[in-house]
N, C-alpha and C positions, 0 to 999 in steps of 0.2 A: 403576627407576624416580625412584630420586634423579635417576641421569645425564639419564633426559626431563626431568625439571623443568629442568633445569639448561637441556638443549639450546634448552628455547622459550621461556629469558627473550633468546636473541639474537635476533637481524630472520632469518629464512628466511635460508640464502645461494643459496636459485635461481628464488626466484618473485620477481617483480617487489615493490618494497616501497612499493606503496600504499593499504597501510592502518595504521593506528595498530594493532598488535591487539591486546589480554588477553593475557598469555604462558600461556593455557592452551588445549591439543589436546585436545575432546570422542572420548570413544571410540565412546560406545552411550548409548542411552534410551529409557525406560520413562513413559509415558503426558507427566505435566509433571515429570517429571523427568532430568534427563541426569548421565551420571558425565566425567570426565577420565580422561586417559593416567593418571595417577597415584591411580585409584580413589576420590577426592572427589566427590561429590554435591553436588549444584546444585538448586534450582526453579528453572524455568524460566519467566519472566515476561516474557519478549521472543517467543517461540516464531517463532526467526528473520529476524526484522524481519516479523512477521504473515504467518509463511508457516505453520508448521507446522498450519495449522486442525485437525488431532485430533493434535495431540503426534507422541509420539516411537514409534514400534515398534507402529504402532495392530493390537489385532485382527482385525479385517476389508482392515483398509487395505493392511497389509504381505503380506500371502497373495494378495491380485488381483492385487496387483503383482507378486510370483513368479508367479503363472499365466499375466502378461502377457509376463513375460518369456521363459517357456518357449515362446510363441508366436510371437510377430514384435514387435519394438523399435520396428522404422524401417521405410519404406516410400520414399514420397516423394507429391507431389502429383501425379504420373501415375495415380494408383488413390484411390478409393473408400476411405476409411476407415469404417469401419458408427460406431465408436464420437465419431469425427466426428460424424458427424450426429444422435448420441444426445445428445451434449453440447453441440450448435449448439442442438437443437430445447428443450430443458432451459433453456437459459440464454434464449432466445428466451421460453421460457414464464414465467419469472420475475421478466424484466424488463419485457416488454408491448415490444417491439423484434421486429424481424423479420428479419436475417440477421448473419452472425456469422463473421470473418477469423480466426484460430487463428495465432499467430507462439510465441513461447521465453520473452516477457518485458517486464515494462510499459515499460520503456522502447520495445521494437521495437512496443508499441501504441500508447505515447504518435507514436511518427515516425510510425506510418501513419495516426493523425488529424492530424497534422496535412498529412502528405502529403492526404486527404480535404479534409481542408478547401481547401486550396491546390487540386487540383482542381474540385472542387465552386466556386471560386469562376474559375477558368478555363472553367469548361462556361457560365458565366454572361455571357463575354467579360471580366471582371476579368484586365489582367493581372499586376499585384501586388498581389494578395488579404493580407490583415492580419487576426490573430487577435489577439486581445486574452485578455490573461493577467496575471495578480495578481502582487503582493505576495509575499515569503516563498515564491512555489511552487517544488517540486521534481518535476520531470517526464523525470532524466535523466540522462543525461553524456553522449550522442551531440552531435555539434555544433547539429541539430534542437533535442533534449533540452534540452541545456544551454545553449539562446541563448529556448528556453521558459521557465525554468529561472532565476527571480530573485538567486539567490547568487552574487553576485560575487566572493568570494573564490573558487569553483571553475573560474570561468569564466577566471579568469587566469591566462594562459598559451593560451590555446585559439584566442585572437581571432584573426581578426575575427566576431565573433557573426554570425549570417544576419539579415538583417533583415526586416523583415514580423511586427512583432510588437509589441501597443501594452499597454502595461505598468499598471495601475490597482489602485488600495488594496481590500482586502476588503470584503465590505457596507457598498458608500459607491454607492445606486445614483446620486446626483448627479454623484461624480468618475469614473461609469463613462456615463455620457450625455452627459457635458460632453468625455471622450476619444473618443468616436467620433461626436459631431455634425458632420452634411451630410459623412458620411467615405464616399465612396460604394465604397471597395476593403476595408471591412471583412464578413469573411466568416464570423467563426465568435467564438463566445467556449469558451478554453479552462481550468478550473478540477478541483482537490479539494475532493470536497464538506466533509472533511475534512480539513486540509493534515497530514501526518505529517512527514517531515521540519525543515517550517517548524516545526514547535512545537505540535502538535494544535490548529489556529488554525480553528473548522467556520465553513464558511456559514450565515450564520443564515434560514430555513424562508420565513420571507415576503421575504429578497432573493432566493431561489433563484427562486420563484415570477415573483418582480417582473424577473427575466434570460431566464425563460422566455420571456414575455408578451413582454419585448425580440424578442428571437430571432423570435417569430412576428412583428411587425409589422415587420420589418424583411427576412426571407428570410435569418437566418444561419443557421448550425447550431448548437446548443447540446452543447457537448465536453464531458461531465463524467470526469474523471481518476477510476474508481476503487478504482486498482489496492492502496491499502495499506486503504481505508477500504471497501473491498467484503468480499464474501463471506461475509454474515452477521456482522460484526465490527461492526456498533454495535447488532443486534437485527435488523435486515432484510436483507437481500440484499443494498441499495446503502441506503448510507447517503442521497445523492440521494429515495429512498422514504418517509421519514420530512418531506420536503414535498408531497409526493402529487404529485410530477412525473414526464416524463420523456424524457432527454436525446434528442438525434441520434445523437451518437456516444457509445462509454464503452467505453474501455479501462480491461481485468482481467491480474491477474495474480497474484507473492506465494499471496495463501491456496486460489486456487483448485483446485493441485497437489497441497497436503500437504508440498512436500519437493520434486515432480519441477518443473522448470524449463517454465514454462508461462503466453503470454498470450495475449488473446483482443482484439477488436474486438469489440464489439456494435453494429449501426449500428439507427436505426429508419429508417421509411418514405425520408426527403427524404433520409438519406446511403447507402442500402444498395447501391444500383445505381452508384452512384458509381466504383466501381472496373471496369474491364472486367478481359478474363484479356489482361495481358500486363502489366496495371498495377502489380502489385504481389505479393511470394512470397514465398517463403521455404525454404531447405529441411527444415530439422526443425519447423516448424510444423505442427500439428494429427499427428506422428507419433504410432501407437499406442500409446507407452506414455504420453505426456501424457496423453492423450483417456482413457485407463483410468483414468486419476489421478485427470482431472477428473470423470467420472462417477461415478467410487464416492466420491470427497471431498463432492458434493453428494447420493449416493445414503441417506450416513451419515449427512452433518451434518440430514436431514431423519425420516430413521428414529429418531436421539437427541434430536431437536430444540434444536439446538444454538444455533441463533437464540435461543430462551428464555433457555436458560443464560446466551448473552452477554448478553441484557439484565436478567436478571435479578441475574446479577452483577455485571455494569458499575453495576448500582444502589446492590449490597451493597460494592466497593470505592468506589464514589464517595462514600456515609451515611459511610463509615468514616473516609476521608480528609478530610471536611469535618469530621467532629465531631471529630478527634484534632490537624488542622492550621489549619482554616480558621479561625480565627481568629490566628494564630501570625504575628510578627515576623517578616518576611526572606518572606513563603511570598507572592506573587501573586496566585496562582490555582488551583483546580485545574478543568480542562477537558475537554471531549471525551464520550462516548457508546458504551455498552456495553462493549465488553475493551478499545477504543480512548480509553486514558487520558494526559493531561500532568498534570504538577508543577511549575507557574512556581513559582521561586526568584528573586529578589532580585538573581542574583550567579551567573556563572559555576559549576556543580557535577559538571565532570567528570569530581571527585574520588569522588563518589562509586560510579561503577561500579564501580572495585574493591575500593573499602571493602564495596559491595556480594558481588562474587565472594569477597572471602576469607570474607566470613558464608554463604556457601552460596546465593546469589541470583541471577538474572541479567535484571537490568533494562538501560535503555539510557538515554545521557544528549544530546540534542538541541539544534538551535540551541542550544548549550551553555549553556543554564540552565534545560530543560526534561527533570523524569524523567519517561522512557516509559515506561509497562507496555501490551505485547501478550502477552498470555498467549491458548498454545493454547485454545480454545473449548469444550475439553472439562473445561476447572483446574472444582476441585470450589468449595463453600464453604470446605471446611475449606483447602484446597491456597492460595484465596486469603485467609481467616487469617494461614497461615504467612507468604503472600508478606508481609501487612500488619506482623505479628509481627517479619520483621528487615528491611524496611524504614524502618516509624516513627521508633524509636529513631537509626537512623542518619540521618535529615534532620531531627532534632530536635537532634545533635550536633552536627552540622556547623554548624550556625545557630547555635548555641549560640556557638561557639568559631570560627568566620569573623565577620572585624570587617563 
């Protein structure tokens, strides 16, 4: 085991050098806990970046996948996949929308949304359709989704970016109207209800309602990226539901398959029939294994009341974080909803990542200064307190020591 830990310290010689990895290789998990190859245990408050909805080795989910693997993993889209129809029907019911396209990731779902918006424009005779996107947004790393993303650092070296995007600040209705005034080429507004990678930045409910009204007024598509904030993470199935609105296009991924790669684009009546046969497709999208994962994830979430758990546990986290860190010098803001929590500090705090793993806790730092918590939705109050017992002293010590 000592040789293994020495090996992991170095960069892997055969995989592309694309991630600043921690020197840890995880071997297995149970519930909200994972173990590395050296036998060290960690409490998981990241869930694979909002992916492992049901934690690890769930007693109902794992056997369901094993059952599916023993039957059929992949067919291809020449054939009907019964679980795809079942999952689509469930997503339609939960979202109040009408039709679903399945793919394999959040990037692919967002890419499909961009294609939908452009075709929507072309069908109306707009030759250069434009989509409104936001400051601090993250929608993926393909050329199109990277162009919609706001992070210049991520775009560097991959230009030219696609044109056809108008960028506006968050929660600023005047700026949105100003940026789109008398522009006949605008076809859609595209954003995350709560920005994830950008630092857990929520769109305000009243702003969401105003944007919905603006889209209705101009016949634009309202496209809401729920890849990270959807699938029960905030205590409702989709974070925009807190504002009582329904989008026209909703990309999903991450938590929908509890670890099995999956993506989906849910469309309302305005967008449901833009794609016709031959307009869009994917080899693996809607495959029987991913569809079974989606069906079982939602079934278990409903049966075990995981939306309620996300809401009440999120409140518990917020109350304790505000009580312990609220007035502390160096803590700028504690924000988010349900089990999507950001603690913004006034200085870069990437060092906390390594300190937390050393202490047996998996968290994440995003946008340089935001500690991000995205635990599995099965987490208990006792486990939440355990997370805080490790994390709070680390943050306090860090703030006391740093300049």
